[in-house]
C-alpha positions, 0 to 999 in steps of 0.5 A, a space after each residue: 500500500 502506498 500513500 501520497 500526501 498533498 499539503 495545501 494552504 493560503 499564501 506560501 504556507 504549503 511551500 513554506 512548511 514543505 521547505 522546513 520539512 525538507 530541511 529536517 527530513 529531506 525531499 519526500 517522494 509522492 508529496 506535493 505542496 499546493 500554495 493558494 497565493 493572493 493572485 489565485 482563485 478557487 477555480 484556479 486552485 481546483 484545477 491545480 489540485 486535480 493535476 496534483 491528484 493525477 500525478 499522485 493517482 497510483 497511490 492507494 491512498 492520498 492524504 490532503 493536509 490543509 492549513 485551515 478548516 473552511 478556508 478556500 484550500 480546504 473547501 476545494 479539497 472538501 469537494 473533491 474528497 467527497 467524490 473520491 474514497 481514497 482521499 483523506 482530508 485533515 485541516 489545522 496542519 502544523 510542522 510537528 504533525 506533518 513530520 510524524 506523518 512523513 516518519 510513519 510513512 517511511 518506517 511503518 505500514 500505510 494502514 495505520 498511517 494517519 491514526 491518531 494524527 489529529 492528537 499528535 497535531 494537538 500535542 504540538 501546541 503549548 505554552 512554554 513555562 520558563 519555570 518548568 524549564 528551570 526544573 528540567 535543567 536543575 535535574 540535569 539531562 543525564 537524569 531524564 
């Protein structure tokens, strides 16, 4: 089983998060970044998404990750996902979530690839607490 991944977002979000991903994990096969710049419109985005889907159609499943719920990239993908059962659509993408998905695709079977993906995305969000960091550094890295 193989999985294609499409990242979509407003402005240069998709290419930006992809740049970060590639810096950390290298270039990825069966992966496409699809930006939605200000000069684009819904019809143009839909056309480009269909082109990307054609390139990835040899995969058993395709996961689409969008930046925001109910934004144009999400809405365009949603229209297509309702017609194609091998597509999954997630929204609220962050870099930690994307890296986990890529790691899973590299090192485990595709059947469970997206299991728990939403929770992983949530775990990547938090508030830094300097006092907790002080406690961490006081115990020493060797003790953890």
